[in-house]
C-alpha positions in Angstrom: 108.8 120.4 77.9 108.1 116.6 77.1 105.1 115.5 75.5 103.4 111.7 77.5 103.1 109.7 74.7 101.7 106.2 74.9 103.6 103.1 74.2 103.6 100.0 76.2 103.6 100.7 80.1 106.5 99.4 81.3 106.0 98.3 85.2 109.9 99.1 86.5 108.7 102.8 84.4 105.2 102.5 86.7 106.7 101.9 89.5 109.9 104.3 89.1 106.8 107.3 88.5 104.6 106.0 91.3 107.7 106.0 93.7 108.3 110.1 92.8 105.0 110.6 95.2 106.5 110.3 99.0 104.2 108.7 101.4 103.8 107.5 105.2 104.6 104.2 105.9 102.2 101.9 108.0 102.5 98.5 109.6 99.0 96.7 109.6 99.5 93.7 112.0 96.9 91.2 114.4 97.3 88.5 116.2 96.2 85.2 114.1 96.0 81.9 116.0 98.5 82.7 118.9 101.2 84.0 116.6 102.1 88.3 115.7 101.2 88.3 111.8 102.1 91.7 109.6 102.8 93.4 107.3 104.2 97.3 105.6 102.0 99.0 103.8 103.0 102.7 101.8 99.1 102.9 100.2 97.5 103.9 103.3 94.8 106.6 103.2 91.8 107.9 105.1 88.5 107.7 103.2 85.4 108.5 105.5 85.0 110.3 108.5 81.6 108.9 108.4 81.5 105.9 108.8 85.1 106.4 110.3 86.7 104.6 107.2 90.3 104.1 106.0 92.1 102.2 103.3 95.4 100.2 102.2 96.5 98.6 99.4 98.4 95.0 99.5 99.5 92.5 96.8 97.3 89.4 95.9 100.0 87.5 95.0 100.9 88.4 99.6 101.6 85.4 101.5 100.7 87.1 104.8 97.9 88.9 103.9 95.4 85.1 103.6 96.7 85.6 107.2 95.7 88.5 108.8 92.6 88.6 107.1 91.0 86.3 108.8 91.6 88.5 111.9 88.2 89.9 113.8 90.7 92.9 114.3 93.7 94.4 112.9 95.9 97.2 114.2 97.4 99.7 111.7 100.0 101.5 113.3 101.8 104.4 111.4 104.8 104.5 111.6 107.8 107.1 113.2 110.9 109.1 111.5 113.2 106.5 113.2 111.1 103.6 111.9 113.0 102.6 108.3 114.5 99.5 110.3 110.9 98.3 111.6 109.9 98.7 108.6 112.5 96.7 106.3 111.8 93.9 109.4 108.3 94.3 108.4 109.1 92.9 105.1 111.5 90.4 105.6 111.3 86.8 106.9 108.3 86.8 108.6 109.2 84.8 111.8 111.6 87.6 112.7 109.0 90.3 111.7 108.3 91.5 115.1 111.4 90.7 116.8 112.4 93.3 119.4 109.3 95.8 118.6 107.2 96.6 121.2 103.5 96.1 120.6 100.2 96.1 122.3 98.1 93.7 121.3 93.9 94.5 122.2 91.3 92.1 123.5 90.0 91.7 119.8 93.8 90.9 118.7 94.4 94.0 117.6 98.4 94.5 117.1 100.3 98.3 117.2 103.5 99.2 117.5 104.2 101.1 120.9 106.1 104.0 119.3 103.3 104.3 116.5 102.7 108.5 116.2 99.0 107.2 115.3 97.2 104.1 116.1 94.1 102.5 115.0 92.1 99.5 115.8 89.6 98.3 112.5 88.1 95.6 111.4 87.9 94.3 107.6 84.7 96.7 105.4 85.0 95.3 102.7 87.9 94.0 100.2 88.0 94.8 96.1 89.9 93.2 93.8 92.3 96.1 91.7 94.5 95.1 89.4 97.1 93.0 90.7 96.4 94.4 94.5 93.3 94.0 96.8 92.2 98.1 98.2 91.1 96.8 101.7 88.8 99.8 103.5 88.8 98.7 107.4 86.2 100.3 109.9 87.7 102.4 112.5 86.2 101.3 116.0 89.5 103.2 117.6 92.6 105.8 117.2 95.6 107.0 119.6 97.9 109.6 118.3 100.7 111.7 119.5 102.1 115.1 118.6 105.6 114.6 119.1 106.7 112.7 116.2 107.7 112.8 112.2 106.0 110.3 109.9 108.7 107.8 108.4 108.8 108.8 104.9 109.0 106.5 101.9 110.0 108.3 98.2 112.2 106.3 95.3 112.2 103.2 97.3 114.0 104.5 100.2 113.4 106.3 103.1 113.1 110.2 104.3 112.0 112.4 107.0 109.7 115.6 106.7 111.5 118.7 107.0 109.5 121.9 108.5 110.0 124.9 106.4 111.0 128.0 108.1 108.5 131.2 108.3 
């Protein structure tokens, strides 16, 4: 049995420990100044049914978030298990993030991926400073989802798939 010890919490040790918990991945996107702006996030979670709220976290050093936060509406897309390359693209150079990625843009400017397994139209409800990140609470305005696909899973800095347990 190992014993937790109080020592300096090295960021690399923390990242490795946090990476043991698998998460889904979302695209957060909007049309801002007639251009698609977006990023990938693995910190998405549901928050409340009444009012309908979800959240994700973004690094305070993000160069994309200042533009996204100016949008009236944000689109969130839960990435499917075949979206590994799309996720890497969304984390890459801003000018190429949406190249060859089919999207839909709402009348209010929310951008969602056409093949997202769940798509949300939302607006910023509140931002909360949380260390080196911002916790962004979003108010939902519309949602749609499909049952036919499985989510992209981010685990230990790589992508994987869910495996169904056979009864």
